[in-house]
C-alpha positions in Angstrom: 23.7 -9.8 -46.0 26.0 -8.7 -43.2 28.4 -6.5 -46.1 24.9 -5.6 -48.0 23.6 -4.3 -44.9 25.9 -0.8 -44.5 24.9 0.0 -48.1 20.9 -0.3 -47.6 21.5 1.3 -43.9 23.2 4.1 -45.5 20.4 4.5 -47.9 17.5 4.3 -45.2 19.5 7.3 -43.6 19.5 9.3 -46.9 16.1 8.9 -47.6 14.8 10.1 -43.7 13.6 6.4 -43.2 15.7 4.6 -40.0 15.1 1.5 -38.8 12.9 2.2 -35.6 14.3 -0.1 -32.3 12.6 0.2 -29.3 14.8 -1.7 -26.5 13.3 -3.2 -23.3 15.8 -3.1 -20.0 18.1 -0.3 -19.1 20.3 -2.3 -17.0 24.5 -2.0 -17.4 24.8 -3.5 -21.2 21.5 -1.5 -22.3 23.2 1.2 -21.1 26.1 0.8 -23.2 23.3 -0.6 -26.0 21.7 2.9 -25.5 24.6 4.9 -26.3 25.9 3.2 -29.3 22.6 3.4 -31.0 22.0 6.6 -30.2 24.7 8.2 -31.3 23.4 7.6 -33.8 24.1 4.0 -35.9 23.4 5.2 -39.4 19.9 4.5 -40.8 18.8 3.5 -37.4 17.4 4.9 -34.2 16.7 4.2 -30.9 13.1 5.4 -30.1 12.1 4.3 -27.3 13.2 2.4 -23.6 11.0 0.4 -21.7 11.9 -0.2 -18.1 9.9 -1.2 -14.6 12.3 1.8 -13.3 11.6 4.6 -15.6 14.5 6.9 -14.1 17.2 4.3 -15.3 15.8 4.3 -18.8 15.8 8.2 -18.9 19.7 7.8 -17.2 20.3 5.6 -20.7 18.8 8.4 -22.9 20.7 11.3 -21.0 24.0 9.0 -20.9 23.5 8.6 -24.8 23.4 12.7 -25.0 19.4 12.3 -25.4 18.4 15.1 -22.4 14.6 15.2 -23.6 13.5 11.9 -23.6 9.5 11.6 -22.3 7.7 9.6 -20.1 4.7 8.1 -22.0 1.8 6.3 -20.8 -0.5 5.6 -23.8 0.0 4.3 -27.1 -0.9 6.8 -29.2 1.6 9.2 -27.9 4.2 7.1 -28.0 3.7 6.3 -31.9 3.6 10.5 -32.0 6.9 10.6 -31.0 7.9 7.7 -32.9 6.7 9.9 -36.1 8.1 12.7 -35.0 11.7 11.4 -34.1 11.2 12.1 -30.2 12.6 9.7 -27.7 10.0 8.0 -25.3 10.6 6.2 -21.9 7.6 3.7 -20.9 7.0 1.6 -17.8 5.0 -1.0 -19.7 7.0 -3.0 -22.2 3.6 -3.9 -23.7 3.4 -0.3 -25.5 6.7 -0.6 -27.5 5.4 -4.3 -28.6 2.2 -2.5 -29.8 3.6 0.3 -31.2 2.7 0.1 -35.2 5.8 2.2 -36.3 8.1 0.4 -33.9 10.3 -2.4 -36.2 12.3 -4.3 -33.7 12.4 -5.2 -30.1 15.8 -5.5 -28.3 15.0 -7.6 -24.9 17.8 -6.8 -22.7 16.4 -7.9 -18.9 18.3 -10.6 -18.6 15.3 -12.2 -16.9 13.2 -15.4 -18.0 10.1 -15.5 -17.0 9.7 -11.5 -17.5 11.6 -11.5 -20.6 9.3 -14.3 -22.0 6.2 -12.1 -21.4 8.3 -9.6 -22.9 9.4 -11.5 -26.2 5.9 -13.3 -26.6 4.2 -9.9 -26.7 6.8 -8.6 -29.7 5.9 -11.7 -31.4 2.3 -11.7 -30.9 2.3 -8.0 -32.5 4.9 -9.4 -35.3 7.8 -7.1 -33.9 11.4 -8.9 -34.8 13.1 -9.7 -31.6 16.6 -9.5 -30.6 17.7 -11.1 -27.5 20.9 -9.6 -25.4 19.0 -12.6 -23.1 20.8 -15.9 -22.9 19.1 -16.9 -20.1 15.7 -16.6 -21.8 17.0 -18.5 -25.2 18.8 -21.0 -23.7 16.0 -22.0 -21.9 12.5 -21.6 -24.1 14.4 -20.2 -27.7 13.1 -22.8 -29.8 9.7 -22.4 -28.9 9.8 -18.6 -29.2 11.5 -19.0 -33.0 8.6 -21.4 -33.8 6.1 -18.7 -32.7 8.0 -15.8 -34.4 8.5 -17.8 -37.7 4.3 -18.4 -37.5 4.0 -14.8 -36.7 6.6 -14.2 -40.2 9.4 -12.0 -37.8 12.8 -13.0 -36.9 13.9 -14.1 -33.1 17.5 -14.0 -32.7 20.5 -14.1 -30.2 23.1 -11.1 -31.1 26.3 -10.3 -32.5 28.7 -9.1 -30.1 27.9 -12.2 -27.5 30.1 -15.1 -28.3 27.1 -17.4 -29.5 27.1 -14.5 -32.7 30.5 -14.0 -33.0 31.0 -17.5 -33.4 27.6 -18.8 -35.6 28.4 -15.3 -37.9 32.4 -16.9 -37.9 31.1 -20.3 -39.0 29.2 -19.0 -41.5 31.5 -17.3 -43.0 33.7 -20.5 -43.1 31.1 -22.5 -44.2 29.9 -20.1 -47.2 34.1 -20.7 -48.7 33.8 -24.5 -48.7 35.5 -24.9 -45.1 33.9 -28.1 -43.1 33.2 -26.6 -39.3 33.3 -29.7 -36.7 33.3 -27.4 -33.5 32.5 -23.7 -32.4 32.7 -21.9 -28.7 33.9 -19.4 -26.1 37.2 -18.2 -24.6 37.1 -18.4 -21.1 39.3 -17.1 -18.4 38.2 -18.9 -15.0 35.4 -20.9 -13.6 34.6 -21.6 -10.2 31.4 -23.1 -9.5 30.9 -22.3 -6.1 31.2 -18.6 -6.4 28.3 -16.5 -5.0 26.8 -13.2 -5.2 28.7 -12.3 -1.5 32.0 -13.4 -3.1 31.7 -11.4 -6.1 30.1 -8.4 -4.6 33.3 -6.3 -4.2 34.4 -6.8 -8.3 30.3 -6.2 -9.1 30.6 -2.9 -7.2 33.9 -1.8 -8.7 32.5 -1.9 -12.2 28.6 -1.2 -11.1 27.6 -4.2 -12.2 24.7 -7.1 -10.4 26.3 -9.3 -8.4 24.3 -11.9 -9.6 25.2 -11.1 -13.1 28.6 -11.4 -12.4 28.2 -14.8 -10.2 26.8 -16.4 -13.3 29.6 -15.5 -15.6 31.9 -16.7 -12.5 30.2 -20.3 -11.6 30.3 -21.0 -15.4 26.1 -20.7 -15.7 26.5 -18.1 -18.4 28.9 -19.8 -20.3 26.7 -22.7 -20.1 24.0 -20.8 -21.6 26.1 -19.5 -24.4 27.1 -23.0 -25.3 23.7 -23.8 -25.6 22.6 -21.1 -27.6 25.2 -22.0 -29.7 24.7 -25.9 -29.9 21.0 -25.1 -30.9 21.9 -23.1 -33.6 24.7 -25.4 -34.8 23.3 -29.1 -34.1 26.7 -29.2 -32.2 26.5 -31.4 -29.1 28.4 -31.3 -26.0 31.0 -34.4 -25.5 30.8 -34.2 -21.9 28.2 -32.8 -19.5 29.9 -29.7 -18.3 32.1 -29.5 -21.6 36.1 -30.9 -21.9 36.9 -26.9 -21.4 40.7 -27.3 -22.0 42.9 -25.6 -20.5 46.1 -23.5 -22.9 48.2 -21.0 -23.8 46.3 -19.7 -27.0 43.0 -20.5 -28.8 44.6 -22.4 -31.9 45.9 -25.3 -29.3 42.2 -26.3 -28.4 41.6 -28.0 -32.0 44.7 -31.1 -30.6 43.0 -31.1 -27.3 39.5 -31.7 -27.8 38.4 -35.8 -28.9 39.0 -36.1 -32.6 36.5 -38.9 -33.0 33.9 -36.2 -31.2 34.5 -33.5 -33.6 33.9 -35.7 -36.9 30.8 -37.4 -35.2 28.4 -34.4 -35.8 30.7 -31.3 -33.9 31.1 -30.2 -30.4 30.7 -26.9 -28.5 33.5 -26.2 -26.1 35.4 -23.9 -24.8 39.0 -23.0 -24.0 40.6 -21.8 -20.8 42.8 -19.4 -20.1 43.5 -19.0 -23.8 45.1 -16.0 -25.8 43.3 -13.9 -27.3 41.4 -14.2 -23.9 38.1 -12.8 -25.7 35.9 -13.8 -28.6 35.0 -17.0 -30.1 36.4 -19.8 -32.4 35.3 -22.4 -35.0 37.4 -25.5 -35.6 37.3 -26.7 -39.2 38.1 -29.9 -40.2 40.4 -30.6 -43.6 41.5 -34.1 -44.7 43.0 -33.1 -48.3 46.7 -33.2 -48.2 47.4 -30.7 -50.8 45.1 -28.2 -49.1 46.6 -29.5 -45.2 50.1 -28.0 -47.0 48.8 -25.2 -48.3 47.0 -23.8 -44.7 50.5 -24.6 -43.2 52.1 -22.6 -45.7 49.9 -19.5 -44.0 50.5 -20.4 -40.8 47.3 -22.3 -39.7 49.2 -25.6 -38.6 49.6 -29.2 -39.8 45.9 -30.0 -39.2 44.2 -32.1 -39.7 42.1 -29.5 -37.5 42.5 -26.0 -38.0 41.2 -23.0 -35.7 39.7 -20.2 -36.8 38.8 -17.2 -34.4 37.5 -13.4 -33.9 39.5 -12.1 -30.9 36.8 -9.8 -29.9 33.2 -10.3 -28.7 31.4 -6.7 -28.3 27.8 -6.7 -28.0 27.1 -3.3 -27.5 28.5 -2.2 -31.0 28.1 -5.6 -33.3 24.6 -6.0 -31.9 23.4 -3.0 -34.8 24.5 -6.1 -37.3 21.9 -8.3 -35.9 19.1 -5.8 -36.1 20.1 -4.6 -39.5 20.2 -8.5 -40.7 16.9 -9.2 -39.0 15.0 -6.4 -39.8 16.9 -5.6 -43.5 16.7 -8.8 -44.9 14.9 -11.5 -42.3 18.4 -13.1 -41.3 18.8 -14.4 -37.9 22.1 -13.9 -36.7 21.9 -16.8 -34.2 18.8 -18.6 -33.8 18.0 -22.4 -33.1 17.6 -25.0 -36.1 14.5 -26.9 -34.4 13.9 -28.6 -31.1 16.6 -28.3 -28.3 20.1 -29.8 -28.9 21.0 -29.0 -25.2 19.8 -27.9 -22.1 21.3 -26.0 -19.2 20.6 -28.6 -16.0 20.0 -27.0 -12.3 23.4 -28.7 -10.1 23.2 -27.9 -6.1 26.1 -25.6 -5.1 25.6 -26.7 -1.5 24.1 -29.1 0.4 20.4 -28.0 0.0 17.7 -29.3 2.4 14.0 -29.5 1.8 11.9 -26.0 1.7 14.5 -24.2 0.6 13.2 -21.7 -2.4 16.1 -21.8 -5.6 17.5 -18.3 -6.0 18.3 -18.8 -9.9 20.9 -18.0 -12.2 24.0 -16.3 -10.3 22.5 -17.2 -7.0 24.0 -18.9 -3.8 22.2 -22.3 -4.2 23.0 -23.7 -7.8 25.1 -23.4 -10.6 24.0 -24.5 -14.7 26.1 -27.1 -16.8 25.2 -27.7 -19.9 24.2 -31.4 -20.9 22.8 -32.5 -24.4 19.1 -32.7 -24.4 18.1 -36.7 -24.9 20.0 -36.9 -21.4 18.6 -33.9 -19.7 14.8 -35.3 -21.0 15.2 -38.8 -19.9 16.8 -37.9 -16.6 14.0 -35.3 -15.8 16.8 -32.8 -15.2 15.4 -29.4 -14.4 16.6 -26.3 -16.5 18.4 -23.7 -14.6 16.5 -21.3 -16.4 13.0 -21.7 -14.6 14.8 -22.5 -11.2 14.4 -19.6 -9.6 11.3 -19.7 -6.9 11.2 -23.6 -7.2 10.7 -25.0 -3.4 12.8 -28.1 -2.6 10.7 -31.4 -1.4 13.8 -33.0 -0.6 17.4 -33.0 0.5 20.0 -32.5 -2.2 23.7 -33.4 -1.9 26.2 -30.5 -3.3 27.1 -31.0 -7.2 24.1 -33.2 -7.8 21.6 -32.5 -10.6 18.1 -31.0 -9.4 15.1 -32.8 -11.2 11.8 -32.1 -11.8 10.4 -34.5 -9.1 12.8 -32.8 -6.3 11.0 -29.5 -6.6 7.5 -28.0 -6.4 7.2 -25.5 -9.2 5.7 -21.5 -8.7 2.1 -21.5 -9.9 1.1 -19.7 -13.4 4.5 -18.9 -15.0 4.8 -18.2 -18.9 8.1 -19.8 -18.8 7.1 -22.9 -17.6 4.0 -22.6 -20.4 6.6 -22.2 -22.9 8.4 -25.0 -21.7 5.4 -27.5 -21.7 4.9 -26.3 -25.4 8.8 -26.9 -26.4 8.2 -30.3 -24.6 5.4 -31.3 -26.7 5.9 -29.9 -30.3 9.7 -30.8 -30.3 9.2 -34.6 -28.9 10.8 -34.2 -25.3 8.2 -36.0 -23.7 5.5 -35.4 -21.3 4.6 -31.6 -19.7 6.8 -30.7 -16.9 4.2 -30.6 -14.2 3.6 -34.7 -15.2 7.2 -35.6 -15.0 7.2 -34.0 -11.7 4.0 -36.2 -10.7 5.2 -39.0 -12.2 8.3 -39.1 -10.4 7.6 -38.6 -6.6 
């Protein structure tokens, strides 16, 4: 399907019938995606951007060489612009979800609550959804995938982000008869106690959001990406937070992860400080002596585990492949197999006091760690993705996981409703609010 997409897209370009893509979000990553899609990708058009700050959406089109994006506020005008190949900017994301002539919604906000509303609206209106939003996918991806299946559309994370790079490689390796036993990221550094203040200078230098940069540095984003990968492969973590062996080159990681765990259902993990310093890897196991000899001849090592890797990840470029596969073939790049395999739990960054309100992903108060779902469920642990706005009911020591019993949830959030549905449908236990009450 990946290799067929170029032919089909070229034909759609020739026929004047491109895929029509709308994007929600206009931050740094979204602007990079807009530039790539609008320059343009053959057989594909970015027709609209929805953003709460419409000036940022207009700037995203302008940066991509489309200076005449029109600000619209009604559905008829939006659909007319799409038909006439005129770019549109909207404040309300529901408009792009409702537009009958838009094929796919790309969600690039990095938010959980707002992103949940966007994805749910798109699915209700039978739009394919591409998530450039690890925060949302790792929190409620399984239940959103179920809703998408029932609506007959695709929900997928994207190629170019590490989970998509890893799963694309893994699927290829399986298609040629290799036995994948692990997959993961490459990571340069982790310091669990970084904050938006420590990361402010770096964020300013690269025009990034300090909280987003903090989530990279404190390992929360890594855990969320590994969670997406686990949910898409069935692989688990060998220990809370993963092993993350330090090595000079990613090929060394095959000998640094526990062999028995690799063969007992597979692992998601990461290599720390390893060349090529970017991309994703997959470990395969081969026990046939003759095949081991051949792999050694081709410089892959002595085995019995071998590392294959992709030495780049380019979300703003590779996303075009995901859009095409989802829309043309109904093929998700990376999506949950079923219920959650792993979760990302909330852990105190410092000693926390009763009454403090958690500030979410990339904040001052907590970091996220990946954990296997059965442990997270049995220990009543609070998912990092829903932590923002939760008020603490007791003191929490530094580095202690926070449970549902430790917090008061904000009222009326869709993300909590989706979590409750996810618990009920996939057998994860009682509703979150019942888990809070029962543990006080």
